[in-house]
C-alpha positions as CSV (number, residue, x, y, z in Angstrom):
1,M,0.0,0.0,0.0
2,Q,1.2,3.5,-0.8
3,T,2.3,5.5,2.2
4,Y,2.9,9.3,2.6
5,T,5.1,11.4,4.8
6,V,3.5,14.1,6.9
7,G,5.0,16.7,4.4
8,Q,3.5,14.9,1.4
9,A,0.2,14.7,3.1
10,A,0.3,18.4,3.9
11,R,0.8,19.2,0.2
12,L,-2.1,17.0,-0.8
13,L,-4.3,18.6,1.9
14,G,-3.2,22.2,1.0
15,V,-2.0,23.0,4.5
16,S,1.4,23.6,6.1
17,P,3.5,20.6,7.4
18,D,3.0,22.0,10.9
19,T,-0.8,21.8,10.5
20,A,-0.6,18.2,9.2
21,R,1.7,17.3,12.2
22,R,-0.7,18.9,14.7
23,W,-3.6,16.9,13.1
24,A,-1.6,13.7,13.4
25,D,-0.6,14.4,17.0
26,A,-4.3,15.0,17.8
27,G,-5.2,11.6,16.3
28,R,-7.2,13.1,13.5
29,V,-5.3,10.9,11.0
30,A,-3.5,7.6,11.9
31,T,0.2,7.4,11.5
32,H,2.9,4.9,12.1
33,R,6.7,5.1,12.2
34,E,9.1,3.4,9.7
35,E,12.4,2.0,10.9
36,G,14.2,5.3,10.5
37,G,11.6,7.0,12.8
38,R,9.9,8.9,10.0
39,R,6.1,9.2,10.5
40,L,4.0,7.7,7.7
41,I,0.3,7.7,6.8
42,D,-1.3,4.9,4.9
43,G,-2.8,5.9,1.6
44,R,-6.3,4.7,2.4
45,D,-6.3,6.6,5.7
46,L,-5.0,9.7,4.0
47,A,-7.7,9.5,1.2
48,A,-10.5,9.2,3.8
49,F,-9.0,12.1,5.8
50,C,-8.8,14.3,2.7
51,V,-12.5,13.7,2.0
52,E,-13.3,14.5,5.6
53,V,-11.3,17.7,5.6
54,A,-12.8,18.9,2.3
55,Q,-16.3,18.4,3.7
56,N,-15.7,19.9,7.1
57,E,-12.9,22.4,7.0
58,P,-13.3,25.9,5.6
59,G,-11.0,26.3,2.6
60,E,-8.3,28.9,2.2
61,E,-9.9,31.4,-0.3
62,D,-6.5,32.8,-1.4
63,T,-5.0,29.4,-2.3
64,S,-5.1,28.4,-5.9
65,Y,-3.5,25.4,-7.4
66,T,-3.3,25.2,-11.2
67,S,-1.0,24.0,-14.0
68,A,-1.9,27.1,-16.1
69,R,0.9,29.6,-16.0
70,N,-0.5,32.7,-17.7
71,A,-2.8,34.4,-15.2
72,F,-4.7,37.6,-15.9
73,A,-6.3,39.1,-12.8
74,G,-9.2,41.4,-13.7
75,I,-12.9,42.2,-13.4
76,V,-15.8,40.4,-15.0
77,T,-17.4,42.7,-17.6
78,A,-20.0,40.4,-19.1
79,V,-21.7,37.1,-18.3
80,K,-24.0,35.6,-21.0
81,L,-25.9,32.5,-19.9
82,G,-27.3,30.0,-22.3
83,D,-29.3,26.8,-21.5
84,V,-26.1,24.7,-21.3
85,A,-23.1,27.0,-22.1
86,A,-22.0,30.4,-20.9
87,Q,-19.7,33.2,-22.0
88,V,-17.7,35.2,-19.5
89,E,-15.7,38.3,-20.4
90,I,-12.9,39.7,-18.2
91,Q,-11.0,42.9,-18.6
92,A,-7.5,42.5,-17.2
93,G,-5.7,45.8,-17.8
94,P,-5.6,46.3,-21.5
95,H,-6.5,42.7,-22.2
96,R,-10.1,41.5,-22.9
97,L,-10.4,37.8,-22.4
98,V,-13.5,35.7,-23.3
99,S,-14.1,32.2,-22.0
100,L,-16.7,29.7,-23.1
101,L,-17.6,27.4,-20.2
102,T,-20.7,25.5,-18.9
103,R,-23.5,27.4,-17.3
104,E,-23.1,25.1,-14.3
105,A,-19.5,26.3,-13.9
106,V,-20.5,29.9,-14.0
107,E,-23.2,29.3,-11.4
108,E,-20.9,27.3,-9.1
109,L,-18.3,30.1,-9.2
110,G,-21.0,32.7,-8.6
111,L,-19.6,34.8,-11.4
112,E,-21.3,38.2,-11.9
113,V,-20.4,41.4,-13.6
114,G,-18.3,43.6,-11.4
115,M,-16.6,40.9,-9.4
116,Q,-12.8,40.1,-9.4
117,A,-11.7,37.0,-11.3
118,T,-8.6,35.6,-12.8
119,A,-8.4,34.2,-16.3
120,R,-5.8,31.5,-16.6
121,V,-4.7,30.7,-20.2
122,K,-3.1,27.5,-21.1
123,S,-2.7,26.7,-24.8
124,T,-6.0,27.4,-26.4
125,S,-8.1,27.2,-23.2
126,V,-9.0,30.0,-20.8
127,H,-9.7,28.9,-17.3
128,I,-11.6,31.2,-14.9
129,D,-10.8,31.4,-11.1
130,R,-13.0,33.3,-8.8
131,V,-11.0,35.8,-6.6
């Protein structure tokens, strides 16, 4: 079975290693020590704990994890909703970016004209992050 160090678990959970250590010390996630003394977490235990944390812990709003490298922070200038698809326009300085995405995604993000958002561009796709 795959095992994870406390540091690896922290990265997967999106928290600091100190937070992951405190959770382990408090018994929120089971750990065991390898021969060298390093504390490890079994993969199944970590997977269950990740689900628990995602459902019960407030997320850090300022944290964004993405593989897209070109980010354009701006303001939403238009939202056009169709039955299934939607179009979102963002003005980021001199740049106007337009993204086509699902209506469901726009509703889940709560995107509205006047709110801050970040358009992330990777290849031919524009990804929208709510700020």
